[in-house]
N, C-alpha and C positions, 0 to 999 in steps of 0.2 A: 655273326651274320646269320639271318634266317633266309633260306632259299626254298621256293616252291617251283617244282618242275611242272611245265605245262605240256600236255599232249594235245592233239587236234580236238578231242572231245572237251578238254578243259577250256580251251580258247573259245569254243562255241558256247560255253555255259558260264562265261563271266557275266555277272549281273550285279545290280545295285539293290540295296534295301536299307531301311532304317527301322529301329526298334525301340519302343519305350522301355523294354526290359534292359537292353544294352545301356541306355542312358541311366537307368536306375542303378545298375551295378557299378558302372564307371563313376557315377557321382559319389558313391561311398568312398572310393579312392581319392576323388577330388577333394573331399572334406579333409583328408589327411595331408594332401600334397600341395594344396593351393593356399596362398596367403591372401589377405584382404586387399593387397595391392595388385593382385593378378587380374587377368581378364574376368575371372569368376568371382571377384571380390564382392560385387553387389549381391550376387546370389548367396554367398557365404553369410553376409551380414543379415540377410533375411531369414535363412533357414536355421542357422545355429541356435537362435533362441527357441525356435519351434521344436528342435531336436534335443533340448535340454543341455546345450553346450554354451560355453561362455568364454570370453577372452579372445584376444587377437590371435594367440598362438593355437587356437583350436582345442584348448584344454577342456576336458570333460568333467562334468559333475554328476551327482546323483540327480537324475531328472525329476524324481518325485520328492526330494528332501524338503524343499521349500513348501511345496504343496501340502505335504504331510503335516508340517508345522502349522500351516494355516488351517488345515482341517481340524487339528487338535484345538486350536483357538476357537474355531467355529463351534466345537462341541463342548466348550468350557461351561461350568455352572452359570457364570454370569450371562453368557450368550443364551443358554437354555431359559434362564429367567426372562430375558428380553423377548424370546420367542413366545413364552407363555403369556406375557403381558400383551403382546400383539395379537394373540389368537382370536379374540372376539370379533375383530374386524379384519378379515384376511384380505379383503380387496384393498383396503387402505394400506395394509402392510406390504402387499405386492406392489402397489403404486410407489411406495417409498423405498422399495428394494428390500424385501423381507430377509432378515438375517438367516432364517432357516433355509430359504431358497439359496442364499449365497453359500451357506455351508454345504448344501447338497451339490452345488456346482463345483465347489472346490474339491469335494471328494471325487467327482467325476473327472476333473482336471488332473488330480493326483493319479488316478487309475490310468488315464490316458498317457500321462507322462511316464509312468512306469512301463506301460506297454511299448511306447516308443523307445525308451532306453533299452529295454530287453531286445527289441528288434534290431536296434543299431549295434548292440553288443554282439549279437549273432552274426550280423552282416560284416562287422569288422574282422571277426574270426575267419570268415570265408573270403574276404576281399582285403588282403593286407596292403599296406601302403606301397610296397614294392614286391616284385616277384610273381609267382604263379597264382592264377585265379582258376578254379575248377571250370572247365569248359562247359559243363552241362548247365550252369546257371546263366549262360549267354547263348541260348539256342538260335540256330539260323532261321530267320524269318522265311516262311515258304513263299511269300509274295513281297512286292516292293514295300508295302506298309501293312503291319498287323497291329492289332490292339494289345493292350497290356495284359488283359485276362487270357488272351490266346497264347501269349508268351509264357504266362504262368502254367497254363495247361501243358505246354510242351515240356517245361521243367518237371512237372509232376509225372509225366509219362517216361521219364528217364529210367532205363533198366537199372535195377538195384546194384548189379555187379559193377556197372560204370560209375555209379555214385560212390560205392566203396573204394574203387580204384582211384578215382580222382581226389576224393577227400583224403585218402591215404597219402597220395603224393603231396598234397597241400600240407598235411601234418608233418611229413618228413622235412619239407622245406621251411615251413613257418609254423612251428608247434603252437597249439593253443589248447587250453584245458577243455574247451567246449567240443573240440573235434572228435575225440574218442567216442563220446556218446552218440554223435551223429553217425559215425562209422558203424557202430554196433547195431543200429536200427535204421537202415536206409529208408524204409517206408515212412517212419515217423520223421526222419530228417527232411524228406521232401515236403512233408506237410508244414513243418516248422519254418523251413526256408521260404516257401511261397508265402506263408502268412507274414513273415518278417519283411519280405520284399513289398507286399501289399501295404502294410502299415507305413513303411518308410516312403514308398511312392506317393501315398496320399498326402503326406506332410511336406516332402522335400522337392518332388519333381512334378507331380500332376498339376499344381497351380500354374506352372509355367509351360506345360506341355504344348499348348496351342501355338505359342510363340516359337518354341523350339522346333516343332513340327514344320512350321512355315519356313524356318531357316534351312532345315534339312531338305525339304522339297525344292527350295531354291537352289541348293547345291546340286541336287540330282539333275535339274534342268541344265545347269552349266556343264556338268560332267558328260552328260549325253551329247551335248552340243560339241564338246571337245572330241568325243569319240567319233562323231559324224564328220567333223572337220579334218582331224589329223590322225584318226585310227588309234590303235592301242598304244603306239609309241608316244603320241602326244598326251593321251589320257594319263599314262603312268608317269610321264615326265613332270606333269603339273599336279600330281595327286598329293605328294608330301615329299619334303627334301630327303627323307630316309628311304624312300621307295623308288625302285627303278626296274625297268624291263631290260633284261640282258639276254638276248636270243630267245631261248625257250624257257627262261626262268624269270620269276619275279624275285628280286633280292631286296631284303629289308635290313638296313643297318641297325640291328638291335642284338643284344646278347641272346643267345639261344637258351631259353628257360624251359626246363622240365617238359620233355616230350618223348614218351615211349611209343614209337611207331610213327611212320610218316603218313601224309595224306593218301587216301585211296585215289588212284587215277580215275579220271573221267567225271569227277564231281563238280568240276569247274572251280571258280573262285568267287567268293562273295565280298563285295566292297561296301562297307558300312560307314557313312558319315556319322560321327558321334561327337556331340558337343563336349562331353566331359573327358574325352581322351586327350584334349589339348594339354600340352603342346606336342605330344608324342603320338605314337600309333600303338595299337594293340592287335595281337595276332592270335588266331586259333589255327593250329597246324596239325594236331594229332588226330589220327583215325580214332573213331569212325566219323568225326565231325567234318562238315564242309569247311575247306580252307577259307579263312576269313581274315580280311585286313580292315581294321577300323582306322579312320583318320579324321582330324578336325575339319569341319565344313568351312567353306569360304564365308567371309563376312561375320565371323564369330564376334568380332568387336561390337557389332550392332545389337547383339542379342539382349544385353542387359541395359542398353541405353534407354533413357526416358525419352518419350516423344517431345519434340520441340513445342514449346508453348506458342500458340498462334493467336490467342486472344488479344485484340487490339493491334495486331501486326498489319503491315501494308498488304500482306497476302490476304488476310481476312477482309480488309477494306475492298480488295479487288474482286474476290470470288465469294465472299460471305463466310461467316464463322464456321458453319457446318462443313462446307466444302474445304476450307482451310484445315479443319481438324482431320478430315478424311485424308488429305494429302500428307499431313504430319504423321498419321498412324501407319501409313503404308511404307515404313522403312523396311518391313518384311511383307511378303505377299500374304494377303488375308482374304477369307471368304466373306460374303455379305453377312452371314450369321455372326461370325466373329467380330466384324466391324460394327454391326448393329449393337451387339452386346457391349463393346468397348465404348461406343459413343452414346449409348442409351437413346437410340432413335429406332423407329420402326423399319422393317425391311423394305416395304414399298417406298417409303420416303428416301431411304438410302439408295435404292436402285435408281431413282430419278437423278439424284446428285451424281452418282457414279456414271450414269449415261452422259450427263453434261460434261463431266471431267474427261471422260474417254473421248468424246467427240472433239474436245479441245486439245487432245494429245497430252494431257497432264497425267493421266493414268491409262493403263492398259490391262488386259486380262488374258489368262490362259486357263485351259482346262486341265485338271488333275483328277483323272477318274471321273467320278460324278460331281466333283466340286469345281466351281469356277473361282479362281484366285485372282485378285486384283493387286496390281503392283504399281509403284511410282515410276514414270518414265524419266529419261534424262531431263526433259523439259520440266517435269514436276520437281526433280531435285534442284534444278536451277532456280525455280520460283520459290521453293522453300528456303533455299540458302539466301537468295536475294531479300526475301521478306524478313528473315531473321537478322541479317546484317543491316537492313534498313532501319529496323526497330532499334538495334543497338546504337546506330549513328544518331538517331533522334534523341536517345536518352543520354548520350555522352556529353 
């Protein structure tokens, strides 16, 4: 069991935040620990090919091997002869899909594949499937929400002695041939780690970040309402089955893993909803870091679901195709910018439709900082469900 003792200052500094860096780090572990039948199965099916992985069991291959074979084929004498024949009329060649251009693109793809494979290899050394993860690669967000690059900057600012200490603990627990080189040059290690995180983030997490962010924001609204309604006791009672508040302690039912030094008093506790920690929790408890508890957000099952098709449905007949599509997309709260991009409509047109739906009680909105987020009301849920079932009954 892990136990975090709270004093008066700690209680007054309990806060929530979410972080794209936390999601990126924990998703590397999810690649190893989740199956295609798990809640993250749809994500795994999408990202494994992008990361050069194949197979249901998550087996890895040389991400650049196929591309390198294709590159050699693209540079073969026969292919070069074909390029020479096409050279007099390059516009026609381009229109037909010039072999030289295809070979160039394959070389670029091979290089990108090698870069991704190298980044993932380093991240797997830092983030093993089980056990200790160096705390410095999951910095505490200073605000409720921070950007990915801000998180990388926090990692790059880690004192070298802390980098050496935590990588040493990792190598002791989970030895890897890459780790001694990182320990020997912590400055270069930080550069390599942030570059690997950025490469991996762009392929595996960033394309879905808007949707993930909406889910995390929705969870924070619920948790703050729990806190306002029932205080800290209710908040921790419903946070995660393994977490409970016991007097002046937060207790987490998990093995106590690698921690030299307890949290410094008065720093508070940071609570971080994190998609890829599912189904468990993850803790940071060692000084000098802020004590942190991550937990899976509510409604995680909605994250990878496709929007219900509303074309030709009774709901579309009632409110129109565009408004029906808006209702369908709001399974998670979304801004007008996000919705307009998803539906390929202009922001002014979308605002008119949202106003009509809100006046009818089908959608509602709330402010999150400078952003207004729209979400489906219970009436909207009922209309969408009735429209879907109605269409099914018609086709049965």
